[in-house]
C-alpha positions in Angstrom: 0.0 0.0 0.0 1.1 3.6 -0.6 1.5 6.4 1.9 0.6 10.1 1.7 3.3 12.5 2.9 1.8 15.8 4.1 4.2 18.7 4.3 3.0 21.3 6.9 4.7 24.7 7.0 4.1 26.0 10.4 5.9 27.6 13.4 7.7 25.0 15.6 5.5 25.9 18.6 2.6 24.3 16.9 4.2 21.1 15.8 3.3 19.0 18.9 -0.4 20.0 18.9 -0.6 19.4 15.2 0.9 15.9 15.7 -1.8 15.2 18.3 -4.6 16.5 15.9 -3.3 14.5 13.0 -2.8 11.4 15.1 -6.5 11.4 15.8 -7.1 11.3 12.0 -4.9 8.2 11.6 -1.6 9.7 10.7 1.1 7.2 11.8 4.4 9.0 12.0 5.9 12.4 11.9 9.2 14.1 11.2 9.9 17.6 12.4 11.7 19.8 9.9 13.2 23.3 9.8 10.0 24.5 8.1 7.4 22.6 10.1 6.3 19.0 10.0 6.1 16.0 7.7 3.2 13.6 8.5 2.6 10.2 7.0 -0.7 8.3 6.6 -1.8 5.3 4.5 -3.3 6.5 1.3 -6.6 4.7 2.0 -7.0 6.6 5.2 -6.2 10.1 3.9 -9.1 12.6 3.9 -8.2 15.9 2.2 -11.2 17.7 3.8 -10.3 16.7 7.3 -6.7 17.9 6.8 -8.0 21.2 5.3 -10.3 21.7 8.3 -7.3 21.4 10.7 -5.3 23.9 8.6 -8.3 26.3 8.7 -8.6 25.8 12.5 -5.1 27.1 13.2 -4.9 29.6 10.4 -6.3 32.3 12.8 -3.5 31.5 15.3 -0.4 31.2 13.0 0.8 31.1 9.4 0.2 27.5 8.2 0.1 25.8 4.8 -0.2 22.2 3.8 0.8 20.3 0.6 0.8 16.5 0.1 1.9 13.8 -2.3 1.7 10.1 -2.7 4.8 8.1 -1.8 5.4 4.9 -3.7 6.9 2.1 -1.7 10.4 2.6 -3.1 10.3 6.3 -2.3 8.9 5.7 1.2 11.9 3.5 2.0 14.3 6.1 0.7 12.7 8.8 3.0 13.0 6.4 5.9 16.7 5.7 5.4 17.4 9.5 5.0 15.8 10.4 8.4 16.6 7.3 10.4 19.2 7.6 13.2 20.2 4.9 15.7 18.0 4.7 18.8 20.0 4.6 22.0 18.7 3.9 25.5 21.3 4.9 28.0 24.4 2.7 27.6 22.2 -0.4 27.4 20.4 -0.6 24.0 21.3 0.6 20.6 19.0 0.0 17.6 20.9 0.5 14.4 20.2 0.1 10.7 22.3 -2.1 8.5 24.2 0.9 7.2 25.4 1.9 10.7 28.5 0.4 12.3 28.1 -1.5 15.6 29.1 0.1 18.9 30.5 -2.4 21.4 29.9 0.1 24.3 26.2 -1.0 24.3 25.0 -4.1 26.1 22.3 -4.9 23.5 22.9 -4.4 19.8 19.7 -4.5 17.8 20.0 -4.7 14.0 17.2 -3.7 11.6 16.7 -3.1 7.9 14.6 0.1 7.6 11.5 -0.4 5.5 9.1 2.3 6.9 9.4 5.6 8.7 9.1 5.8 12.4 9.2 9.6 12.7 10.3 11.7 15.6 7.3 10.9 17.8 7.7 7.1 17.4 11.3 7.3 18.3 10.2 8.8 21.7 7.7 6.0 22.4 10.0 3.3 21.2 12.7 4.7 23.6 10.1 4.8 26.4 9.0 1.2 26.0 12.5 -0.2 25.6 13.6 1.7 28.7 10.8 0.0 30.7 11.6 -3.4 29.2 15.1 -3.2 30.7 13.5 -3.3 34.2 10.9 -6.0 33.5 11.3 -9.8 33.7 11.5 -11.5 30.2 13.5 -14.7 30.8 11.4 -17.7 29.8 8.3 -15.7 29.0 6.1 -15.6 26.0 5.9 -12.0 24.7 3.3 -10.4 22.4 4.1 -7.3 20.4 0.9 -5.5 19.3 1.4 -3.5 16.2 5.0 -4.7 15.9 6.2 -2.2 13.2 9.8 -3.1 12.6 9.8 -5.7 15.5 12.3 -3.7 17.6 10.5 -4.2 20.9 10.1 -7.9 20.3 13.7 -8.3 19.3 14.8 -6.6 22.6 12.5 -8.9 24.4 14.3 -11.9 22.9 17.7 -10.5 23.8 16.4 -10.1 27.4 15.6 -13.8 27.5 12.0 -14.3 26.2 11.3 -17.8 25.1 8.8 -17.0 22.4 7.6 -14.0 20.5 4.3 -13.2 18.7 4.1 -10.0 16.6 1.4 -8.7 14.4 0.6 -5.6 12.4 -2.1 -4.4 10.0 0.6 -3.2 7.5 2.0 -5.9 5.2 5.3 -4.0 5.0 5.6 -4.1 8.7 5.0 -7.8 8.8 7.6 -8.4 6.1 10.1 -6.1 7.9 9.6 -7.8 11.3 10.2 -11.2 9.8 13.4 -10.0 8.1 14.6 -8.2 11.3 14.0 -11.3 13.4 16.1 -13.3 10.9 18.9 -10.7 10.9 19.2 -10.8 14.7 19.4 -14.6 14.8 17.0 -14.8 17.7 17.0 -18.0 19.8 13.3 -17.4 20.8 10.5 -19.1 18.9 8.8 -16.5 16.7 5.5 -16.0 14.9 4.4 -12.9 12.9 1.1 -12.3 11.1 -0.8 -9.6 9.4 -3.9 -8.6 11.3 -5.1 -7.5 14.7 -5.5 -8.9 18.2 -8.7 -10.6 17.0 -6.6 -13.2 15.2 -4.8 -14.3 18.3 -6.4 -17.6 19.4 -8.5 -17.5 22.5 -6.7 -19.0 25.4 -3.2 -18.1 24.1 -1.5 -16.5 27.0 1.6 -14.3 27.5 3.8 -13.3 30.4 4.3 -9.8 28.8 2.5 -7.7 26.3 4.0 -4.7 24.5 1.5 -2.3 23.0 3.0 0.8 21.5 0.1 2.0 19.3 -2.1 5.0 20.0 -4.7 6.2 22.4 -7.9 5.0 20.6 -6.7 1.5 19.8 -5.4 1.0 23.4 -8.8 2.1 24.9 -10.6 -0.3 22.6 -8.2 -3.3 23.0 -6.9 -3.2 26.6 -9.8 -5.5 27.8 -8.7 -8.0 25.1 -5.0 -7.8 26.1 -6.0 -8.7 29.6 -7.7 -11.9 28.4 -4.3 -13.0 26.9 -2.2 -11.9 29.9 -1.1 -14.5 32.5 -1.7 -13.7 36.2 1.3 -11.7 37.4 2.1 -10.7 33.8 2.9 -7.2 32.7 1.5 -4.9 30.0 3.5 -1.9 28.6 1.4 0.7 26.9 2.7 3.7 24.9 2.0 5.7 21.7 0.0 8.4 23.4 0.6 11.9 24.8 0.8 12.8 28.5 -2.6 14.4 28.3 -4.1 11.0 27.4 -2.4 9.1 30.2 -5.4 9.4 32.7 -7.7 7.8 30.1 -5.4 4.9 29.5 -4.8 4.4 33.2 -8.5 4.5 34.1 -9.4 2.0 31.3 -6.8 -0.4 32.6 -7.8 0.0 36.2 -11.5 -0.5 35.3 -10.4 -3.9 33.8 -8.5 -5.0 36.9 -5.0 -4.0 36.2 -2.6 -2.4 38.6 -0.3 0.5 37.7 3.3 -0.3 38.3 4.9 2.9 37.0 4.8 5.5 34.3 7.3 7.8 32.4 7.2 10.6 29.9 9.6 11.9 27.3 9.0 15.1 25.3 5.2 15.0 26.0 4.9 11.3 25.1 4.0 8.8 27.8 4.2 5.2 28.7 2.5 3.3 31.5 3.3 -0.2 32.8 0.6 -2.3 34.3 0.4 -5.7 36.1 -2.3 -8.3 36.2 -3.0 -9.6 39.7 -1.5 -13.0 40.6 -3.8 -15.8 41.6 -3.6 -16.2 45.4 
């Protein structure tokens, strides 16, 4: 499938709020530029009228203009490689592309072949989730990666000792990319990747840990289902949403019987870690 790249010329002060607005419309990733913001959405989800309404909404507050174009798969990959930089979590984790040299100073070296753009915002949430993973038990567990993207989180899970990994994504490129990245990292864990949503995970299939770095709306809709697949005492890491949305995510999880372990923020993005009660 193709993507639409929207080029927004706007003052930097408005970038964060525009990312939040566009995220509600289904835009998946963002790259901040000197002129404003690049935003990416699947072509089938793009609504020109909705975009123009957002531009009109902020036109009274600041100078803003938007143009857009369709990106073929080849061009999308080129854009991704141009903007991608290694992700580093302290001195523990370094996620690098095949065109970056390894750095032995890091404990965990994760290798990926970029096939789609994360964007600045997704770098933040990826960092947040990986930072939490370092403090969570993985050894011997089955881990589920919801909306796996490039499979980075699942790969770290394997390097932290997970026995098996299940990843899925609605995007066929992401599924292909995850499979390729699993192979490049020569993981010892059992792996399974499919195209689809949580509804395709068999009833009764349980996990000791679930990674859900998606967005506010999907989390609010699917948290009850995640819990059905979470073993007693298991953990759930949620991210992909802004700080302002954190109370909604927490309340949804609490209402479904989860306990908050901790939370963290980074440049207005948030992550919350939950635990399912153990059977006494």
